[in-house]
C-alpha positions as CSV (number, residue, x, y, z in Angstrom):
1,M,-0.7,26.5,9.3
2,I,-2.1,23.7,7.2
3,D,-5.5,24.3,5.7
4,R,-8.1,21.9,4.4
5,E,-6.8,22.1,0.8
6,T,-3.3,21.3,1.9
7,F,-4.4,18.5,4.1
8,G,-6.3,17.0,1.2
9,R,-3.1,17.1,-0.9
10,M,-1.2,15.4,2.0
11,L,-3.7,12.5,2.0
12,S,-3.5,12.3,-1.8
13,A,0.3,12.1,-1.6
14,S,0.0,9.2,0.9
15,A,-2.4,7.4,-1.4
16,R,0.0,7.8,-4.4
17,L,3.0,6.4,-2.4
18,M,1.0,3.5,-1.2
19,L,-0.2,2.7,-4.7
20,D,3.3,3.0,-6.1
21,N,4.5,0.5,-3.5
22,A,1.6,-1.9,-3.6
23,D,3.6,-4.7,-5.2
24,V,6.4,-4.3,-2.8
25,L,4.0,-4.6,0.1
26,S,2.5,-7.7,-1.3
27,D,5.9,-9.2,-1.8
28,I,6.8,-8.6,1.8
29,D,3.5,-10.0,3.0
30,S,4.0,-13.1,0.8
31,K,7.0,-14.2,2.9
32,F,5.0,-15.1,6.0
33,G,1.4,-13.9,5.3
34,D,-1.3,-14.1,2.7
35,G,0.6,-11.9,0.2
36,D,-2.3,-9.6,-0.2
37,H,-1.4,-6.5,1.9
38,G,-0.6,-4.5,-1.2
39,V,-4.0,-5.4,-2.7
40,T,-5.8,-4.2,0.4
41,I,-3.7,-1.1,0.6
42,T,-4.5,-0.3,-3.0
43,K,-8.2,-0.4,-2.1
44,I,-7.6,1.9,0.8
45,A,-5.5,4.3,-1.2
46,K,-8.1,4.5,-4.0
47,L,-10.7,5.2,-1.3
48,V,-8.6,8.0,0.0
49,Q,-8.3,9.5,-3.5
50,D,-12.0,9.3,-4.1
51,H,-12.9,10.9,-0.8
52,V,-10.4,13.7,-1.3
53,A,-11.8,14.4,-4.8
54,A,-15.3,14.6,-3.4
55,W,-14.4,16.6,-0.3
56,N,-16.9,19.5,-0.2
57,D,-17.5,21.7,2.9
58,A,-17.0,19.1,5.6
59,S,-14.6,19.9,8.4
60,I,-11.3,18.1,8.6
61,K,-12.7,16.2,11.6
62,D,-15.9,15.1,9.9
63,F,-13.9,14.2,6.7
64,L,-11.5,12.0,8.6
65,D,-14.4,10.3,10.5
66,D,-16.2,9.5,7.2
67,L,-13.0,8.3,5.5
68,G,-12.0,6.2,8.5
69,T,-15.5,4.6,8.6
70,A,-15.3,3.8,4.9
71,A,-11.8,2.3,5.3
72,M,-13.0,0.0,8.0
73,A,-15.3,-1.6,5.6
74,V,-12.5,-2.5,3.1
75,R,-12.2,-6.3,2.9
76,G,-8.8,-7.9,3.0
77,G,-7.9,-9.2,6.5
78,S,-7.3,-6.8,9.4
79,A,-5.8,-3.9,7.3
80,G,-9.2,-2.2,6.6
81,P,-10.3,-2.0,10.3
82,L,-6.8,-1.0,11.4
83,Y,-6.3,1.7,8.8
84,G,-9.9,2.9,9.3
85,T,-9.1,3.3,13.0
86,M,-5.8,5.0,12.3
87,I,-7.2,7.5,9.8
88,G,-10.4,8.2,11.8
89,G,-8.3,8.5,14.9
90,L,-6.4,11.5,13.4
91,G,-9.6,13.5,13.8
92,V,-10.8,12.6,17.3
93,E,-8.9,15.4,19.0
94,L,-9.9,18.0,16.5
95,G,-12.7,20.6,17.2
96,D,-15.7,20.6,14.9
97,D,-14.5,23.9,13.3
98,E,-10.8,23.3,13.6
99,N,-9.8,23.6,9.9
100,E,-6.2,24.9,10.2
101,L,-3.5,22.7,11.6
102,S,-0.8,24.2,13.8
103,A,2.1,22.3,15.2
104,D,0.1,21.8,18.4
105,T,-2.9,20.6,16.4
106,A,-0.8,18.1,14.5
107,R,0.6,16.7,17.7
108,R,-2.9,16.3,19.1
109,M,-4.1,14.6,16.0
110,L,-1.3,12.0,16.1
111,A,-1.7,11.4,19.9
112,G,-5.4,10.8,19.3
113,C,-4.7,8.4,16.5
114,L,-2.4,6.3,18.7
115,A,-4.9,6.3,21.5
116,E,-7.6,5.0,19.2
117,M,-5.3,2.3,17.9
118,Q,-4.3,1.2,21.4
119,D,-8.0,0.7,22.1
120,I,-8.3,-2.0,19.5
121,T,-4.9,-3.7,19.7
122,N,-2.5,-4.9,22.3
123,A,0.4,-4.8,19.9
124,R,3.4,-2.8,21.0
125,V,6.8,-1.9,19.5
126,G,8.7,-5.1,18.9
127,D,5.7,-7.2,18.0
128,K,6.3,-6.7,14.3
129,T,3.0,-4.9,13.4
130,M,2.1,-1.5,12.1
131,M,2.6,-0.2,15.7
132,D,6.3,-0.5,15.1
133,A,6.0,2.5,12.8
134,L,3.0,4.3,14.4
135,V,4.3,4.4,18.0
136,P,7.7,6.0,17.2
137,A,6.0,8.3,14.7
138,V,3.8,9.7,17.4
139,A,6.6,9.9,20.0
140,A,8.7,11.9,17.5
141,A,5.8,14.2,16.8
142,Q,5.4,15.0,20.4
143,A,9.1,15.8,20.8
144,V,8.9,18.5,18.1
145,E,8.9,21.9,19.7
146,T,6.8,24.7,18.2
147,S,9.0,26.2,15.5
148,P,8.8,28.2,12.3
149,G,8.3,24.8,10.6
150,G,4.9,24.4,12.4
151,A,2.8,21.4,11.6
152,E,5.0,20.6,8.6
153,A,7.9,19.9,11.0
154,V,5.7,17.7,13.1
155,F,4.6,15.5,10.2
156,A,8.2,15.4,8.9
157,A,9.5,14.1,12.2
158,A,6.7,11.6,12.4
159,A,7.5,10.3,8.9
160,E,11.2,9.9,9.6
161,A,10.5,8.0,12.8
162,A,7.9,5.8,11.1
163,E,10.4,4.8,8.5
164,N,13.0,4.0,11.1
165,G,10.4,2.0,13.0
166,A,9.5,0.0,9.8
167,R,13.2,-0.8,9.2
168,A,13.6,-1.8,12.8
169,S,10.8,-4.3,12.5
170,E,13.1,-6.5,10.4
171,G,14.9,-7.4,13.7
172,F,11.7,-8.6,15.4
173,A,9.9,-12.0,15.5
174,S,6.2,-11.8,14.6
175,K,3.8,-12.0,17.5
176,F,0.5,-11.4,15.7
177,G,-1.4,-12.7,12.7
178,R,-0.5,-15.6,10.5
179,A,3.2,-14.7,10.6
180,R,3.2,-15.5,14.3
181,S,3.4,-19.2,13.6
182,Y,6.8,-18.7,11.9
183,G,8.4,-17.2,15.0
184,D,12.1,-16.4,14.6
185,A,12.0,-17.2,10.9
186,T,10.4,-13.8,10.3
187,I,13.5,-12.0,11.6
188,G,15.1,-10.3,8.7
189,T,11.9,-9.4,6.9
190,P,10.1,-6.1,7.7
191,D,6.5,-6.1,8.7
192,A,4.3,-5.2,5.7
193,G,1.9,-3.2,7.9
194,A,4.7,-1.2,9.4
195,V,6.1,-0.4,5.9
196,S,2.7,0.7,4.6
197,T,2.2,2.9,7.7
198,S,5.6,4.5,7.1
199,L,4.5,5.2,3.5
200,F,1.3,6.8,4.8
201,F,3.2,9.2,7.1
202,R,5.9,9.9,4.4
203,G,3.1,11.0,2.1
204,L,1.6,13.3,4.7
205,A,5.0,14.9,5.2
206,E,5.8,15.3,1.5
207,G,2.3,16.7,0.8
208,A,2.8,19.3,3.6
209,A,6.2,20.3,2.3
210,Q,4.9,20.9,-1.2
211,R,2.9,24.0,-0.4
């Protein structure tokens, strides 16, 4: 079972990975976008670090709701609202006092996250967006059977699938945002949002495994 302290370390690990790769994300985004995805992700990552450091007695559900709301206000294109929805969405299926995460809980968290995202975007796998990482991550999580690995195994499967999805985005033409105007020229470059999403999930998995 993953407790609040461990979950905080998981989020901190995600933040560190995103900060470490901020320049890479901006470089990817510069090919067909504004080139500032890494800047916005840096703001979000630092927000995550600050919130984890200040986490007191709030439940995981309330913490994620507060963090998601704060992330939505981050300026820098659509990344703030999208990440805010994704992070906040992780808590929508949690009970108010559900502060230990089993494999089943982790699967519910990820399913709720995807449902929230699907409420605000029509993007699907193949559209070259962060959904190219999120959708397969959630599908992989749902396919993990309860095992001795517990929630850690669920997050590990999600991370691997998110990374595969981000790599697969290289083969798609952009259908959303500024990059959409470049059409097939975007084939061969991964989507910056998909890559940052894969980093977020990789951090969760690595933080869970470090207990």
